[in-house]
N, C-alpha and C positions, 0 to 999 in steps of 0.2 A: 276719764280725767276729771278731777275735781274742778268745780266752777266757782270757787271762792278764793279770796286772798285777803291777807291782813297787811295793811300799810304801816310802815314805820314801826315795826315790831319784830321780835324774834321768838322762836319757840324751841322746844326740846326735840332732838332727833332720836336720841337713844336713852333708854333707862339706865344702862351701864355708864357710870361716870367716866371711866377711861375712854370708852368709845365716844361719848359725848364730847370730851375734851379733844380727842383726836380728830373729830369732825370739823373743828374750827381752826382757822389759820389766819395769821396776819397777812395782808395782801402783798407785803414786801418779801415774804419768805421764799416764794419760787425764784425770785430774782437773785436773792442771796445764795441759794443752793445751786441753781442751774446756770446763772450768768458766768461765774468762774469756770464751771465745767466746759461751757461752750468755748470761751476764750482759751482755756488751757489746752483743750483738744485740738483746736485749730492751730495754735502756736506750736504744739508738739508735732502735728502732722506736717506743717510747713518747714520747720527747722530740721526735722529728721528726714525730709524729702519723701515722706509717705505719699504726699500729693503735691501738686504744683499750684501756684496761685490762680492760674486760669481755670484749671479743672475744679479747684476748690470753690471758686466763685460760682461756676456754672451749677455744680451739684448742691451748693448751699441754697441757691435760688430754687432748684428743683425740690429740695427738702422742705423749704418754706411753703411752696405751693402744695406739696403733699400734705402738710399739716392742715392747710385750709380745706382740702378735700376731706380729710379725716374729721375735722371740726364740723363740717356741714352734715356729713352722713351719720356721724355719731349722734348729733343733735336731732336730726330728722328721723333716723331709723331706730336708734337705741334709747336715747334719753326720753323719747315720747312714747315708748312702748310699755304698756301697763300689763299686758298678758290677760289671762282669764282667771287666775287664782290668787289667793291671799299672799303667796310667796312672791309672785312676780309683781304684785301691786305694792308690796312692802319694798321690794328692790327699786321700783320706780320712785317711791316716796323718798328713799334715801339718796338715790342718784340725782334726781331732778325735781321730783314733786315738791320737796320742801322749799326749793328755791322759788317755785311758783306760788306757794302759799305765803311765804315770807320774802318777797322780792327785795326788801330793803335791808336785810340782815347782812351787814358788812363783813361779818366773820366767816361767811360761807359763799363768797363771790368768786374765789379762786379755788382751784383744785387742791385738796389737802395732800400732804406728802404721802400719806398712807395709800393714796390712789395713784399719784403721779410717779412715785419712785418705782413701784413694781412695773408699771407700764413702760417707763424709760428703760429699765433693766431688760424687760422682755424684747423690746424693739432693738435696743442697742446690742444685746446678746445675739439676736437673730442676724443682724447686719454683720457683726464680728465673725460669725461662722461662715460667712461668704468669702472670707479671706481676700477682700478686694478693698482695702483701706483707702486706696487712691480716690474712690468715689463714695464709699459708705461712710467714711469719717465726716466729710463736709456735708453729705446728705443728712446724717444724724444731727449735726450741729444746726443746719437749716431748719430741720423738723422741730427741734427744741426751741429755737428762736421764734418760730411761728407759734408754738404753744405759749411762750412768754408774751408775745404780742397779743394773743387771744386773752390771756389772763388780765393784762393791763387794760385792754379796751373794754372787756366785760366789766371790770371794776369801775372804770371811769363812766361808762354809759349809765351805771346805776348810782354812782356817787361823783358828782362834780361835772359830768359832761365832758365833751371833747371839743376842741376848737374848730372853727371853720365850718363851711357848708357840708363837707364830707362827714365831719364828726357829728354835726347836728342831724344829718340824714341817718347815720348809723343808730344814733340814740332814738330818733323818732320811730324807726322801723323795729328796733328791739322792744321799745315800750309798747308798740302796737302788737307785737308778738305776745307779750305778756298779758295785755289787758283787753285785746280785741280779736286778734286772729292767731290763735296758737298753732294753726296748721299752715302758717306762712312765715316768711322771714326767718329762716333757720341759720343763715350766716350771721355771725356776731362780729368778727374782725373784718368782714368784707360783705359785699352785696352781689358781686358778679355771679356767684354760683346760684343764687336765688333767681337771677335773671336767666341763666343758662337752663336751669331745670324747671322754670315756670312757677316758682314759689315766692316770688317777690310780690308783695301786696302794695300796689300803688294806691294811695289814698290822700285825701286832703290833709294838709299839715296839722290841722286841729285834731284830727283823729289819732295822730301819733303822739299826742301829748300825754304826760303822766296824769292819772286821775288826781284831782285836787287833794290837798291835805285833809280836807273835811271827811274824806273816805277812810281815814286812819282808824284801824281797829274794826272796820265793818266788813261784812260779807254781803255782797250785793249781787251775786249771781254772775259776776264777770268771768269770762274765760281766763284760765291760767295756762301757762306753758311750761 
């Protein structure tokens, strides 16, 4: 894993201009695309009696929690896997390494549609094939809502912060993950799974602070995540 980062800057991910354009996304885009999808599916399922309000609520929550499990394990087990060859290291650089090198690039803080749409189609299609819409429909909607919460929280911990002690704690731990302990604090929208799996780094509040602006543009041997 690279041990350098560049503050308050952005870089190029692809030589191909189309791929480079597609790798960037406005942070509001996922909400514009998936928000109506979630509302529409839930409204359709309830008005057509595919599911009931109680069942929908229960499996919506289950889906939301399932996303948090996915978020944690994807971040810990896949996003931080570099492999042993140039191909896997290039894959790591595209999927997650760039974000660690340029943690302040606001155009790459949420998942681009080129990655999220195929994943949503794959998961949604697999659930549809179960022919059990009474639970798969609200489960899928909860999963997507969990993803939207993750995108929002991840953007805000990098740009603007989050209110309250909970928000400040999330930000401090995520900044510590970026700049001090890349092998800890894998939860982004939550902390409880880091507690459960022993990867929460408890540290003095000062250690969770973002490196000062004077580090901008510098490579100082700090760990990245």
